[in-house]
N, C-alpha and C positions, 0 to 999 in steps of 0.2 A: 484469475485470468491466466490462461495458458498461452505460451508464446513459443515461436520457432524461428530460428535464424534462417532466412531464405535469401535468394538473389534479390538485390535491391531494385532491379529494373522491373520486377513483377508488380510493384506497388507504386501508386502515385503519391503516397503519403508518408511522412515521417510521423511522426506522431499523430386594438382589440376591444372586444367587448367583455364585460365581466358582470357577474351578478351583483358586485359591489360597485355601483356606478359613482363616479366622482363628479362633484359639481364643477361647473366651469371655473377656471382659475385665472386670476389676473396677477400681474406683477410676479411672474414665475421666477424664482431665483435661478441664476445661471450656474453652470457647473464651475466649481473651483472659485466661487466668488466671495466666500467668507473672508472677511478682512484678516482675522487671525491666521487663517490658513495661508493667505497670500504672504503675510509676514514670514511665516515659517518656510514657505516654498522659496522665497527669495532672501533668506536670512543672510546676514553679513557679520563679519567680525566687528565687535564694538570697540569702545575705547577702554583703556586701562590694561596694564600688564601686571602679572604676579610672578615673581621668581621663585623657583623651587630648588631646594638643596636637601637631598636625602629625605624628601617628603614621601610618605607611604599612604596609599589609598587602597583600602580593602573593599572588595565587593564579592560577597559570598565566598566561594572557593578560590577566587582570583585575587592576586595582590600585585599592585603596581608600585614600583620603587622608582622615584624620579631623582636620579643622581644630581643632575643640574639641568637647568633650562628655564623656559618661560611659558607661562599659561596666558592665552588670550581668550577672554570670554566672548560669546556671541551676544548680539543685541537681545534685550529682553522682549518677550512677547506676552502681552496681557500682564505685565509686571513680573514675569518669571523668566529667569535665565535658563535656556534649554541646551546649552552646549559650551564647549571650550576646546581650544586647540593647544596642544603642547608641542613645542619644538625644543629639542635638547637631547639628553642622554638618559635612558632608563631601561628597566627590566620588568617584564610581566611574567609572573609565575602562576601556575594553576595546579591545584591538587584536588581533584574531584573526591567527593565523599563516598564514591562507589568504586569497589575494586575493579570491576570489569572496565570502567572508564579509564582508570589508571593504566590497565593493561593495554587498552586501545591506544592511548597516547604513547606508551613505550614502544608499541609495535610500529607506529607511524614515525616517531622521532628517533627510534633506536637509542634512546636515552632513558635512564631510570626515572627522571622527573622532567616535567615540561617547564622550560625556561626560555623565553624569547627576549631578545634585546631589540630596542627600538630607538629611533631618533625623532619620530613624528607620530602623534596620536591625535585623532579627532574624537571627542566625547560628545554624545547626545544623551540627554537625560531629562527626567521629570522628577527625580528625587532631590536630595539635598547636596549633591556633589559640589555645586558652586560654593555653598557655605563651607564645606570641608576644605576646599582648596584655599579660599580666602583666609580661613583660620590657620592653615598650616603653611602658608607661603607669605612672602613679603611683597609689598607694593614695589613695582620696578619701573624704570624708565628705559627708553631706547627703542630699538627695532623689535618687531614681533617675529622675525625669522621667516617671513613668508607665510603667515598663518592663513591668509585669505586663499592662497593657491592650494594649500593642504585641505581646507574646507571644501573648496570647489571639487577637488578630486573625490572626496567622500560622497558628495552629492551626486556626481556623475556615476559613481559605482552603484549607488542605490537605484538610480534611474535606468541605467543602460546595461549593467551587469546582473544585478540581483533583482531588478524589476519589482521593487517593493517601495510603496509610497510611505517613507518614514515621516514625512511632514504630517500626513493624515493620522498616522499612529500617535504622534506627539500631541496633535490637536485633540485626540480623544481624551487624553489626560488633562489637558489644559481646560477644556470646556466641561468635562464631566466630573472632574475631581473624584474619579473612581479608580481604586486600585493603583494609585500613582506609585511609581517605582521603576519606570523604564530606565535602563542604562545600557548604552551601546558604545563600544570602543572600536574605532577603526585603527588597527595597529599596523604600522608600517615596519614590520619586523626585518631584521637583518640576518636571522639564523635559519628560520624555516620558511617564512613567506612574507613578502612585502604587502600582501593583502589578506589580513587576518581580522576576523570579527569576534569580539567577545560580547555576548548579548545576555541581558537579564530582562525578562518581560513577565510581569505578574499574570498576564493572560496566556502564557505559554509561548515559547519561541516558535515562529513559523517553521514548519517542516518536522518539528519534534514535539509539538504541543501534546499533552499539557505540561511537559517539562519546561521549567522557567529559565534554565541556564544552559548556554551552549557556546562552544568554540568552533569556528569554521574558517576555511580559507575560500577565496573566490578568484584566484588567478585562473586564467583560461586553462593552463596546463597543470594546475595544482589546486584542484577544487574539491571540496567535500567537507563533511562534518567530522570533526576530530573528537569531540566530547559533547555529551548532553546529559542533563540530570535535573532533578528537582532541587529546590532550595536545600542547602546543607542542613539547616535546622530541622527540616522535615524528616531527614533520615535519622538524626539524633533523637527526635521525638517518636520515631516509629510510625509516622503518618504519611510518608512518601508513597503515593499510589498513582498508577496510571489511569485510575478511574476518576481522578479529580475533574470537577467541572469548573474550570477557571476562565472559560470564555466569557465575553461580555453578555451574550444572549444565547438562548436556546430556541431554535426554530421549531414551532409546533405544527404549523399548517402552511401549505402553499396552494394558491389558486392561480393556475397558469393558463393564459390564453395565448396560443402561439400560432402564427400564420407563417407558412413557408412557401415562397414563390417557386416557380418552375426552375429558376436559375440557382436556387438554394438560399436566396436572401431570407433571413429570419426576422420576423417582427414579433416582439413579445410584450406581454403585459402580465406582471406578477404581483399578486396581493400576498405579501409575506407576513405571517403572524408569528411573533416571537415573544419570549418572556425574558425579562432582565434577570441576570444571575446574581446581581448585587445592587446596592444603592448607588446612584450617581451616574448611571449609563446615559450618555448624551450623543456620542458618535459611534455608529455601528458599521463595521466593515463586512462585505460580502465577497464571495468568489464568483466572478462573472467573466466569461470568456473574453479575452482582450479585444477582439474585433467587434464585439457587441457594444454599441455606443448608446449610452443612456440619454434620452431626450428630456425626460421629466420624471420627477418623484413627488409624491403627495401622500397625505394621510388618507385614511379610509373615507373621510368626509370631504375630501377635495382640497384641503389646504396645501399649498405648494411647500416643498421642503428643499433646502439647500443640499447639494451633494457634491462629491469629489470624484472625478475620473479624468486622469491625464492621458496623454497620447498613447495609442495602442502599442507603439513600438518602444515605449519607455516603462513607466511604472503605472499601469492602467488600473490599479486596484479601485474597486467601487466602494465608496463610503457614503453613508447618509448621516446628515446632521439633524437630529430630532429637535422638535420645538421646545422640549423641556427635558430635565433630567428624570429618568425613571427610577423608581424604587424597586427593591428586590421583589421578584415574583409579579411585577406589573406586566400586563400583556399589552402589546401594541402592534398595529398593522400599518405597513407602508406599501404603497403601490408604485412600482417602477415600470417605466415604459422604455423600451430599448429596441435596437435593430442593428443588423450588420451581416456581412458576408463572411465566409470561411468557417463559421461554426458548423455549417452544413455545406457539403460540396456536391455539386452535380457531376457525377462521373460518367454520364452518357447513357442513352437508351433506357431511361426510366430507373437508373441506378443512382442512389444518393448515399453519401457517406457522412454520418453524424460524427464530426470531429470532436465537438465539445460534449463529451458524454456526461461529465459530472457538473458542468457549469454553464449549460445552455440557458439557465435561469439563475437569479441571485441565490446563491447557496452558501452553506457553511461546509465544514469538513465532511467527507464521506463517512457515513456511519452516524450522523446526527439524525436520528429517526424522527420522521414527521409524516403526517397524512397529506394526501394530494387530491385535488380536483383539477383535471387537465382537459383542455379543449384545444383541438388541433384543426387547422384549416389548411388543406393542401390542394393542389390542382386536381380536377376531376380526372378519373381514370387511374389514379394512384391509390394505394392502400396503405393506411397507417396501422402500425402495431405499437402498442405502448405498454408500460407498466400499469398496473391497476386493472379493474374490471370495466369492460366496455358497457357504457350506459346508453349511448345512442350512436347511430351511424346513418347519416343522410347526405344527400347531394342537393345543393342549392345553386342553380346556374352552372357555372364552371368550377365550383368549389366543393370538395368533399369535406364534411364536418363530422368529427367524432368527439365524443366526450367519454372520459375515463375517470374512475374514482377508486382510491385505495381506502378501505375501511380501517385496516390495521396500519400502524406506523411502518414506514419503509426507510431504508438507509439512503435511498436515492431514487430519482425518477428518470426514466429515459424513453426513447422511441426509436423506431426504425421504419422506413417507408420506401415505397418504390412500386414498380409495375409487377407486383407480386402475384404468383400463383400459390394457392394454399391447399394443403392437405392436413387432415386432423384425425385424431382417434381419441376415444374415451377410455381411460384406464379404470376398470370396475373397482378394484381395490384402491381406496383412497379418493375415488371420484375425480381424478385429475384429467383435465382436458389437455391433450398434447397436440401441438400444432407445428407445422413446418412451412416456411415461406421462402420461396426462391424467385428471382427475377426471370421474367420471360425472355429477356435479352441480356447479353453480357455487357459489362462496362467497356468504355473505350480502350482501356489498357489491355484487356483481353482480346478485343477485336483487332487491335494492332498485331498481337501475336498470331492470331488466326490468319491475317493477311500474309504474314511471313511464311506461312505454311501452305498457302494456296498454290495450285499449279500455275505454270507460266502462261501469260497471255499469248495470243497468236503473234508470231514474229520475234518473240523474245528468245534469244539464244543462250545456251549454257547456263540456264537458270537452275540454281540449287537452293531449295528451301532450307532455312536455318533449322527448323524442327519439323517433324512429321506428327501433327496433332490429331488425336481422335476427336470425338464430340466434346464440346465444352459447354453444352447447354446444361445449365445447373438444375433446371426443373426435372430433368430425367433422373437425377440423383436425390430427389427430395425424400424418398422413402427411407434412405439410409439414416440421416439424422433423426427422422421421425421415429424409426424403430429403435435407435440407440437411446433416444430420450424416454421412450415408453419403458424400455427394459431398465434403464438407470433409475428412473423415478420409482419403479416398483421395488428395486433392490434397496434403495436408500430409505424408502418408506418403511420397509421391513426391518432394517437395521437401526435406523436413527429415529423412527417415529415420523408422524406426518409433517410435511412442509407447511409453512404458513400460506403458501400460494397454490391454489387449485388449478392453475393454468400455467403452461410454459410454452413460449413460442420460440422455436429454433429458426432464426432469421439469417439469411445470407447477407454478409457485408462485403464491400469491395476489397478491403484489406485482406491480403493472403496470409500474413505472417503472425496473426494472433487472434485469439478469441476472448470474449468478455461476457460476463453474466450480470444482469441486473434483475431485480425481482420480476419473475414471470417472462423475462425477455433475455434471450441469449443471442449475442452477435457471433455468428459462426464465420470463420474465414472462408472466402469464396473457394479457395483451393481444396477445402474439405469436401466440396460438392463435385469435384472432378474425380474420375476413376484413377486407379493406380497407374494405368498406362500413360495417361496424360501427365500426371505428376512426375512420373519417371522422365518423360521427355522434356519436362521443364526443370529437371535436376532437383526435384522435390521429393526424393525417396524418403521413406519413413524412418528418419533418423530418430533413434531412441523411442520409437513407437508413438510418435506424436499424433499421427493421423488416426491411429487406433483408439486413442484415449481422449482426444480433444473434446468430443461431445460429452463423454462421461465426466470429465473434469469440470466442464462448464455447468452441466446440470447439477453437480454436487454443490456448486455455489448457492443454489437455492436454499440449501441448509447452512453452508459455511460461508458467512459473509453477509447473509440476508435474513433468513429465519433467525439465526444467531449471528450477531455482528461482532465487531471487535472495537475495543475502546480507543486504542491509539496505535501508533506505528509499531510499538513493541509487542502488540498482540496480533499483528497481521499475519504472522506465520501460521496461526491457527486456520485462517481463511484459506490461504493458498496451500499450505501443507496438508490440511484435512481434505481438501478437494483432490490433491494428488493421491493421497492415501485411498480415497474413495474410488478413484480410477483403477487402483491396483485390485480392489475387491471386485470391480467389474470384470477385470481380466480373469481373476481366479474363479469367481463363483458363477459368472454368466458365460464367458467364453470357455471356461473349464480347461484352460490351457496352462498347465504347470510350467512348461518351458517358457512361455511368454511372461508368466508371473515372475519367474526367476530372472528373466532378462530385464523386466521392468525395474526390479530392485537393484540389479547390477548397473543399470543405466543411472539410477538415482545415486548410487554409490560413486560412480565415475564423475558425475557432476560435482560432487562434494570434494573429491580427492584429486582430480586432474589439475595439474598446474597450468595457470594461464601464461600469457606472454611476458608477464612481469615476474613469473616464478612463484606465484602465490596459489595456495589451495583455498577454496571457499571455506572449508571446515576450520581452518586455522585463523581466519581473519576476524572472528568475533562470534559471540553466541547468537543463536537464532533470534533472540529478543531484540537485537539491534536493528533488525529489519532492513528497510530500504535505505536507511542512513549510512549503511556500509558502502554505498555507492560513492567511491571517490577515485581520483586519478592516481593516487599512490598505490592503492591495492588492486584496482581494476573496476571498471564501471559495470561489469557483468556479475560481480561477486554476489549481490543480493539475490538475483534470480537463481544463481547456482547454490545458494544456501537455504533460503527460507522455504522454497518449494520442496526439495528433496529431504532436507533435515526435518522440516515440520511433518512430512509424511512418515519418515522413519520413527519419529517420536511416538506418533499415534500407533504405528505398526508394532513397535516394541511393547507398548502397553497392551495391545490386543494379544500378542503372543504370550505375555506373562499371565493374562487372564484366561487363556485357552485351556480347556480341560477335555480329556478323552470322552467323558460321559456327556457333557453339555456343550462342547465345542465353543461357540461364540456367544452363548447365552448371557454370561455375565458382562461381557464387553458390550453387547447390544443394550442390555439394561442400563448400563452407565451412560451410553451415548443418548439414549432416549430421555433419560433423566436430565442430562445436560441441555438437550434441545428444549424440553418443556420448561425447565427452570429459567432459561434465558430467551424464550421465544419473543421475537420482535423487539429485542433490545441488545445492546452490546455486552459482551463478556470479556473479561481480562484473563491473562495467563494465570493469575492467582485464583480466579474463579474456577478455571478448568482444573487446576491442581487440587483444589478443595473437592471437586467432584470426583476426581480419581481416588482421593483418599477416602471419600464416602463409600466407594465401591471396591476398594482394594481387597485382594484376597490374602490369605496367610502367606502364600508364596512371595508376595510383593513386600511383605514386612521383613526385609532382609536384615535390617539393623536393630530390630526389636523396638523401634521408637514409635511405631504405629502411624507413621506418616510417609510421604513420598519425597521428603527433602533430598534424600540420597540420589534419587533418579533425576529430579528436576535440576539439582545443582550440577550434576554431571552432563546432562544432555541438553537442557533448556537454557541454563545460565552459564554453562561451561563449553569448552571446545575440545575436550578429550575425545580420542577415538582409540579404543583398546585394540590390541593385536592378540590373536589366539593361535596357538600351535597345538596340534593333537597327535598323539601317538597311541596306537591301539594294537592289541594282540588277542586273538581268539584261540580257545582250546576246547576240545570236546572231552567231556567226562561222562561218567555213567548216567548222571542225572541231566545231561544235555550240554548245551554250549555255554561257556563262560567268557567274560570279557575282562581284560586288564586295560585300564584307560589312564592316560596321563594327559592333562590339559595345562597349558601354560598361558597365563595372562600377562601382558607386558605393555609398555608404552603409556602407562598411567601413573598417577601419584599414589601414595600409600593408602589413601582413604577411599580410593575408587572401589565401588562394589557393583557387581553385576551378577544376575542369574543367567547362566549360560545353558541353553537346552542341548541335549545330546540325542543324536539320531543314529540309526543303523540303516544301511542300504542292503536289502536282500538280494539274492542272486537273480531274482526275476525282475529287478529294477525298482520294486516298490521301496518306499522309504517310510520308516516308522520312528516316532519319537519315543524314547525309552526312559527319559528322566531329565534332570537338570542338576547343575553344579553351581554352588554359590562361590564366587571368586572375590577376593579382596586384595587390592594392591598388585604389585608385580610379584606374582607367586606361581608355584606349580602345585597341582593337586594330583595325587595318585589314587585311583579307585581300583582296588584289586578284587578279582574273583566275583564279578557281577554276573549273576545268573540270567541268561536270556531264555526265559521260559517259553516253551512251545517250539523252539528251534531244534532241529535234529542235525543240522549242518551249519558250519560257520557262515555268517553273512559276508557280503563282499567287502564292506568297510564300515567303520564308525566315523562319525563326523559331528562337528558342532555347527550351529548357525545355518542349517540347511535352508531354512525359509527366510534368511536374512533377519532372524529374530533379534539380533543385536547389531547396531551400527558399529562395525568393526572392520579391521584389516585381517 
């Protein structure tokens, strides 16, 4: 997804029947009616106190030391104690088993080790924490120190701040007896944050799954993830992987019947087929947009099922309670019926904005590949565009009905619709159908801007329009995204191999400030359909070349993010970074504009190295594999966008430059990328998968340390934060046999083990630039290359330089 910061007033937005008919159901269980769930939802502090004196409780890499104080246990549910409240004095220490996580903690705390002091902690768990406390503490008498109020505060935090239904998550362990081991500590710290969470979840901690351990804060002005990692024992055993499948279920197929009214009201019926990942699965959670309210859940044969969904403004997670425990690899289908507003917004004059892009149906994480059968019913006169292949399109009365099917698994399904005008073209090579859709009328937000620019009415004096706008009819600009998609698809097909999707629809969306790409469907910002004159008058000039590359970037996601997916948040840099890199190729090879190509990489470099208002550079805040979890208030909320897009692009660009040869140019690089696409087609790939692919195709030049792998490069640029600095000094002299070069290159600002291959160029007097070789540099060092013959030259060139094509991410 590409994004652009623009004026806020330009956008209105911040962020059925089925083939499987259900039999009539009676005695339908109501939402949230399960007795055990109700106990958990309204849980209270129970009877009995235990006093702590220098009691130690260890959970993975975390250690609690309770100097003195009192534990109060919560009431048991189904015979199991699921929590305790501590009031007293203690310390929590965390030492992650991963060096990059320790560095992150040191960066955020400005201390060599993480140590938080506390006076109150609420624990929720499904492991044996209660037994450990009872064994290590003594029975006590007296007051509980206000434990009930501390408990209520933690419950309010989950519901109103974190919007996560913890009661439903605990119920999953109590009813299913599957992967029990949930442990959550609400730490009221006195040093770093009064609102700190330490979480261990065998299914993966929300936001950083599949990693099972995380530390985060949730204060309004001090919010973010401070550390995340797998179980410490997995690192010790060498089995910690981002490719772990530790979720409760894996969704295989979605059969979705969706009706959208003229006002944007969405009515949905989803038949979701999933497979249990282990024995004992009984309660399953789904991601469903918070305003879509579930009316009914049943099995495929019509038996009603209990479900959980709390208020849309609190913790509205959607959970289904199955009629039995599933065993590993058992397949099951549930049917959910739901409806609501705000998932789709009517923005006026036949324009609609799909707000719930990823969760307009009960879904799991983006990237959980599944097949889809989709049926849409929308008002007559509007046109639907969806992911998948169009199976049928008909009108019945005042309703347009379309059906779509995806034969190959997809990371997500989506749609866009409106009063569209369509243009299309067929790309002979690859057989791609390229389409462009734009609304015949502009949305209300744009219409309001047009009114501001209209001439005064009769009798109105001293009228001065705020802006002088040209035409804002987006259909007149449809050919531009169509042409850009045609060219981009052809380029990427040649370099990366065929996409899994033979159709792509470039569709106009109401939002002006970002684009997004789903399989076969691109949401293009409406302002990309305006001409440069209109954008200038709206103060939307092409900052960092955004409007020149937004289409090329989004089209590239057909390969990066969809044909090849990513396993988890640590691998998302490949999707966004590779798409950014692809846009640079579009500039270089299609626009053939070397100046714009250089500007593109200079802009990427600036995003990484420019200090934000907190004084931080994105490049320094963490490695690219930390992804979007780097978004926190201490470093800057914009840090992930400024890191994973440009640095991910730089990483792939550097690999391309290392593989480039005079004779074959990009042939070896293209072969590697085609192999990567084919190997991971229609499934996710991890950072380690990509590293292995690079090693499979690495050239002798890339074997800089003689070890036959790319550890050196990935440790430096993927898992590290170094950015080297280079200084070049050159002298030319003319001899009888031609021109000779004396060259001195200094590498600095790195540690002693840092290695890089630095390309050397010369600029000729006519302005042409030629690559003449490369120098291997290690550590903070200077290399002198004397008497280098420049064959074929009769006069000294203008200058010698390194890194002309931004071959290395460096200063």
